N, C-alpha and C positions, 0 to 999 in steps of 0.2 A: 572144552571137548577135543577128544582125540581123532586123529585121522580113521583108525577104526572103526570110531563111532560116530564118522561121516562129518566132522570137524575141518579144518584146516591142517594141512600139515607144515611141521616147523620148516623155517629157513632153510631153502638149499637142500631140501630132503628129495632123497630119490623113494620112489613107491612101486610096489608090486601087488598084483591082487592074487592071494591066495586059493588056488582053485578047489582045494577041497572045504575049506570054510567060507568063501568068497568075502572075506575080509581083506582091507587095504591094510598092507604092511607098511612100515614107514622105516628107511634105514638111516638112521640120522648120523651114521658115521662115515657116509659117502656122500660127497656132493659135486656136482659139475659146475664150474664156473667159468665162463668164456669158452675156450677150446681146451679147458683141462678139468682133469679129475682129481679131487681131494679125497684124501683117506683122514681119519681123526686117529692121534694115536694120544689117547689122554686130554690134554688141554691144547695140544699142538697139532695142526692141520699141516700134512704134508703132500705136494705137489706131487703128482705121477712123473715129472719131469725130474724130481728130486730125490725119487724112492731110493735111489741107489746110495745116499749119504747117510752116514750116519751124524746127528748133531754134536755128540760128543767126541766121536774119534776122527771125525774130518772138521773140526775148527777151523785149522790153518785155511781151508777152501771155502769157507761160509763166510760172508761179510754180513754181521749185524748191524741193523737197521732199528731204530728206535721209532715205532708207530708214530706218525704225526710229528716228525721232526724235519728239519732242514734238508737232511738226507732223504727223508721217506718221499718228501714231495717234490725233490730232484728225480728221483727214480719215477714217480708218476707221469713226469714231464717227458720223460724219455720212452715209456712205455706206450704199446699200441692200446685201444680199447679192450680186447680181449685180456690183454696182461694185466691192465688195471681190474678188470674184475675178478681176479684173483684176490687182489689186495681188498677189495670190497667185501669180499665174502668174510674176511676177518672180523672178529667181536672182540669187545672189551673182554680182556682174560685171557684170551687165546695167543698162540705163537702161530707163526705161519712159515714154512720152509719150503722155498720153490727157486726157479732157474729163470732168469731173463737174459737172453742173449748170450748165453753160456757161464754166467755168473750166478753162483747160490747165493740166497739171501736167506737170513733168519731173521723175519719182522718179529718183534718183541713189543 
């Protein structure tokens, strides 16, 4: 059942009520996590704080981290709860581009 049909909305979704049709519209390409907004481009989520980065052109500025690796868990330990909410929003098969404390990360 979809949110438009009165069912639950997908995880992290933003919704609005269309005033003309009185239906709930789910925006599943945008989600709020902690104090950050994430935008989906294909299978990649990009945090608002990293929207100026191009994952291909800015590779030298972005530290790549494998999800659930030792480096990933070190990052979690250094983060605030709001920062970790961003990491927690990532699902299997997705990539996440974000910045923590001035450093850009691409979590795969």
